[in-house]
C-alpha positions in Angstrom: 134.1 89.8 67.0 137.7 91.2 67.3 139.0 92.8 70.5 138.9 96.6 70.3 142.3 98.3 70.2 143.3 100.1 73.4 143.1 103.8 73.4 146.4 105.6 73.3 147.1 107.5 76.5 146.7 111.3 76.5 150.2 112.6 76.5 149.2 116.1 77.6 152.1 117.7 75.8 151.9 121.5 75.9 155.2 122.4 74.1 154.2 122.8 70.5 156.9 122.4 67.9 159.2 120.5 70.3 160.3 117.0 69.1 159.5 114.7 72.0 159.9 111.0 72.6 157.5 108.6 70.9 155.2 106.6 73.3 154.0 103.1 72.9 151.5 101.7 75.4 149.5 103.1 78.3 151.4 103.7 81.6 150.1 101.7 84.6 147.5 99.9 82.6 148.1 96.4 84.2 148.5 97.7 87.7 145.5 100.1 87.5 143.2 97.4 86.1 144.2 94.9 88.7 143.8 97.4 91.5 140.4 98.5 90.2 139.2 94.8 89.9 140.3 94.1 93.5 138.7 97.2 95.0 135.6 96.9 92.8 135.0 93.2 93.6 135.5 93.8 97.4 133.1 96.7 97.3 130.4 94.6 95.6 130.8 91.7 98.0 130.7 94.1 101.0 127.6 95.8 99.8 125.7 92.6 98.9 126.6 90.5 101.9 127.1 93.1 104.7 125.6 96.5 104.0 122.3 95.4 102.5 121.5 92.8 105.2 122.6 95.1 108.0 120.4 98.0 106.6 117.5 95.6 106.3 117.9 94.3 109.8 118.1 97.8 111.3 115.0 98.9 109.4 112.9 95.9 110.4 113.9 95.5 114.1 114.0 99.2 114.8 110.5 99.5 113.5 109.3 96.6 115.7 111.3 97.1 118.9 112.7 100.7 118.6 116.0 101.3 120.4 116.1 97.7 121.7 116.0 96.4 118.1 118.9 98.7 117.2 120.9 97.3 120.1 120.1 93.7 119.2 121.2 94.2 115.6 124.4 96.0 116.6 125.2 93.1 119.0 124.6 90.5 116.2 126.8 92.4 113.8 129.7 92.8 116.3 129.4 89.2 117.2 129.5 88.1 113.6 132.6 90.4 113.0 134.3 88.8 116.0 133.4 85.3 114.8 134.7 86.0 111.3 137.6 88.2 112.4 140.1 86.1 110.4 138.1 86.6 107.2 137.7 90.3 108.1 141.5 90.6 108.4 141.9 89.0 105.0 139.4 91.4 103.5 141.3 94.4 104.9 144.6 93.0 103.5 142.8 92.5 100.2 141.7 96.1 100.2 145.2 97.3 101.0 146.6 95.2 98.1 144.1 96.8 95.7 145.1 100.3 97.0 148.7 99.5 96.5 148.1 98.4 92.9 146.3 101.7 92.2 149.0 103.6 93.9 151.6 101.8 91.8 149.7 102.7 88.6 149.8 106.4 89.8 153.6 106.1 90.1 154.0 104.7 86.6 152.0 107.6 85.2 154.4 110.0 87.0 157.3 108.2 85.3 155.5 108.6 82.0 155.2 112.3 82.4 158.9 112.6 83.0 159.8 110.3 80.0 157.5 112.3 77.7 160.1 115.2 77.9 162.9 113.1 76.3 163.8 114.1 72.7 162.6 112.4 69.6 165.8 110.2 69.6 164.0 108.1 72.2 161.0 105.8 72.2 159.3 104.6 75.3 157.3 101.4 75.8 154.9 101.5 78.8 153.6 98.5 80.6 155.5 96.2 78.1 153.7 92.9 78.0 155.0 90.8 75.0 153.2 87.8 73.5 154.1 84.3 74.7 154.6 81.2 72.5 150.8 80.6 72.4 150.1 84.2 71.3 148.8 85.2 74.7 150.6 87.8 76.9 153.7 86.3 78.5 154.0 85.8 82.3 156.4 88.7 82.7 156.0 92.4 82.0 158.0 95.6 82.5 156.7 98.9 83.7 158.8 101.0 81.2 161.4 100.4 78.5 163.3 103.3 77.1 165.3 103.0 73.9 167.6 105.7 72.6 171.2 106.7 71.7 172.3 106.4 75.4 171.2 102.8 75.6 168.3 100.5 76.5 166.8 101.0 80.0 164.3 98.8 82.0 162.5 100.9 84.6 160.6 99.6 87.6 158.4 102.3 89.2 157.8 102.3 92.9 155.4 104.7 94.8 155.8 104.4 98.6 154.4 106.7 101.3 157.7 107.1 103.2 160.1 109.5 101.6 163.2 107.8 102.9 164.5 104.8 100.9 167.2 102.9 102.8 170.0 100.7 101.3 168.9 97.5 99.7 169.7 95.2 102.6 168.8 91.5 102.3 165.2 90.7 103.1 163.9 94.3 102.7 161.4 95.4 100.0 164.1 97.6 98.6 166.3 94.6 98.0 163.4 92.8 96.3 162.9 95.8 94.0 166.6 95.6 93.0 166.4 91.9 92.3 163.2 92.2 90.4 164.4 94.9 88.0 167.7 93.1 87.5 165.9 89.9 86.5 163.7 91.9 84.1 166.8 93.4 82.5 168.5 90.0 82.0 165.2 88.6 80.7 164.9 91.4 78.1 168.5 91.1 77.1 168.0 87.4 76.4 164.8 88.0 74.5 166.3 90.7 72.3 168.9 88.3 71.2 166.3 85.6 70.5 163.8 87.9 68.8 166.5 89.4 66.5 168.1 86.0 65.6 171.2 87.0 67.5 171.7 90.3 65.8 170.9 92.3 69.1 172.5 89.8 71.5 175.2 92.2 72.5 172.9 95.0 73.5 173.3 95.9 77.2 170.1 96.6 79.2 170.4 99.1 82.1 168.2 98.2 85.1 166.7 101.2 87.0 164.4 101.4 90.0 162.5 104.7 90.1 161.0 105.9 93.4 158.2 108.3 92.5 157.0 109.6 95.9 157.3 113.3 96.4 160.7 114.3 98.0 162.1 110.8 97.9 165.5 110.6 99.6 167.7 107.6 98.7 170.6 106.2 100.7 172.2 104.9 97.5 171.9 105.8 93.9 173.4 102.6 92.8 173.0 99.0 94.0 175.5 96.9 92.0 174.6 97.3 88.4 171.2 98.6 89.2 170.5 102.4 89.4 168.1 103.4 92.1 166.8 107.0 91.5 164.3 109.5 92.7 162.0 110.5 89.8 163.6 114.0 89.6 166.9 112.5 88.5 165.5 110.0 86.0 165.7 112.1 82.8 169.2 113.3 83.7 170.4 109.7 84.2 169.0 108.5 80.9 170.3 111.3 78.7 173.7 111.4 80.4 174.3 107.7 80.4 177.3 106.8 78.2 178.3 103.3 79.3 175.8 101.6 77.0 175.5 104.1 74.1 174.3 102.8 70.7 173.9 104.4 67.4 170.5 105.6 66.1 170.3 102.9 63.5 170.5 100.2 66.2 167.9 101.9 68.4 165.5 101.5 65.4 166.2 97.8 65.3 165.7 97.4 69.0 162.5 99.3 68.9 161.2 97.2 66.0 162.1 94.0 67.8 160.2 95.1 70.9 157.2 96.3 68.9 156.9 93.1 66.9 156.3 91.1 70.1 153.3 93.2 71.2 149.7 92.0 70.8 148.1 93.0 67.5 145.6 95.4 69.1 148.5 97.3 70.7 150.4 97.4 67.4 147.3 98.9 65.7 146.8 101.5 68.4 150.4 102.7 68.4 151.6 102.0 64.9 152.0 105.7 64.2 154.6 106.0 67.0 156.8 103.2 65.7 156.5 104.5 62.2 157.6 108.0 63.2 160.5 106.6 65.2 161.4 104.3 62.3 161.8 107.3 60.0 164.4 108.8 62.3 166.3 105.5 62.5 166.0 105.0 58.7 167.5 108.4 58.0 170.4 107.5 60.4 170.9 104.2 58.6 171.1 106.0 55.2 173.6 108.5 56.6 175.8 105.7 57.8 175.7 104.0 54.4 176.4 107.2 52.6 179.3 107.9 54.9 180.8 104.4 54.2 180.4 104.8 50.4 182.1 108.2 50.5 184.9 106.8 52.6 185.5 103.9 50.2 185.5 106.4 47.2 188.0 108.6 48.9 190.2 105.6 49.7 189.9 104.4 46.1 191.0 107.8 44.8 193.9 108.0 47.2 195.1 104.5 46.2 194.8 105.3 42.5 196.7 108.6 42.9 199.6 106.6 44.3 199.5 104.2 41.5 198.3 101.3 43.7 196.1 98.7 42.0 192.6 98.1 41.9 190.1 100.1 44.0 188.1 102.1 41.4 184.4 101.4 41.4 183.0 99.9 38.1 181.0 102.2 35.9 179.7 99.7 33.2 177.9 96.4 33.6 180.2 93.4 32.8 177.2 91.4 31.6 175.4 93.7 29.2 177.6 96.8 29.0 174.9 99.1 30.5 175.7 102.0 32.8 175.8 101.3 36.5 173.9 103.7 38.8 173.9 103.9 42.6 170.7 102.5 44.2 169.3 101.3 47.5 167.9 97.8 48.1 164.3 98.0 49.2 163.6 94.3 50.1 165.5 91.2 51.2 168.3 90.7 53.6 170.2 93.8 52.2 167.2 96.2 52.5 168.5 99.7 53.0 172.0 99.0 51.7 173.6 100.8 48.8 174.7 99.0 45.5 175.5 99.8 41.9 172.7 98.4 39.6 172.5 98.1 35.9 170.4 100.6 34.0 169.0 97.7 31.9 167.2 96.2 34.9 163.9 97.7 33.8 164.5 97.2 30.0 163.8 94.2 27.9 167.2 92.8 28.9 166.2 92.7 32.6 169.8 92.6 33.6 170.1 91.9 37.3 173.8 92.6 37.8 174.6 94.4 41.1 177.8 95.5 42.7 177.5 95.8 46.5 179.1 99.0 47.8 179.6 97.7 51.4 
C-alpha cells in the first residue's frame, strides 16, 4: 500500500480577498515528531518499568505490613534511584531533549504565522527535506525557505527561554546557530545549481537565524553575511531586502526546482500551491517576452525609418509562402518563448517553419 500524503497545515488565514504567500509543507513537522517520539517513548518506559512496579509494591506491602511496608518500599525505591543515578540523569537529559524539540517546533510554527502574511509574490517551503540519491529524504533539512522577488532566504528558527541573545562568540550556541544556517544556505545554493543544470547557479541565498521567543532582544542583527533577527522584524527584512533581488520569472524557476526534489507524497499534498504560484511566474514570463518582442519591433521600425538595412520581421513563410503568425512554444527547450509560425502547420502541407523572436 502507498504511503498516505501528509495533510496540509491549517493556515488560519482570516483576511478574505487578500493575496497571501503560497505555503508548501508543514512547519515544525520533523522537530515535532522527533520530540513527541522521545517524550512518548520515555513516558512508556517510565510507566512500565517504574510506575507499575512501584504501585504494585506499595499495594502489596502496605496491605501486609501497613506503614512499615510503605517505608520499606520507599527505601528500596530511593536506593534503586541512587544506584542507578547515572541512568536517571541520562533519562532527565533525554526528557529535556524531547521538550527542546517540541519547543523548537512551536518556534517554527510562529515563523510560519509571520510568513503567511507575505504577498502572493512569495512562496514558502516549511521543513524542507529533499530526496537523496536513493529516493529517501536527504540527511539535511531546512526549517523554512522563502522565495520571492527580494531573493531566496534560508531561515533557521530558534525558540529559547531567555529573551537576551548575545553576540555569536566562538563556542556559544549562538555561534553554532550562525554556522549552521550559513552551511544550509551554501548547501542550498550548490543544490540549486545542480538541480537546474547550472541555470540557477548564480542565485544568492540569504541565511537568516530567527529568534521566536517573546520580546527577544539581540546584541547584533547581523553576524557576517548571516542576518540574526527577532521574529517581529522578519517580514520587514524579507520584503525590504534588495541585495539579492530577482525577477518574478526566476522565482518561479527556483520554486519549481525546490518542489521537484520533494517526496511524491508531499508533492501530491501541496501541488495546488506550486500551481498557483506557477501561474504568477508564468504571467511574468509572458510579460517579459512580450516586452522584448515590442522592443525589437520598435527598434526595427526606427532602423527602417532611417534607411538602415535589415530589421523588419518576416510576414510570409520562405518555404511555402504561407502567412506567419505570432505563437508561443508549449513544449521543448523553448517552452514559453515567442516565435512566428507558418499558418500551414496544421494544413496538409504541415509546414514546420518557425522564426524565433528572441
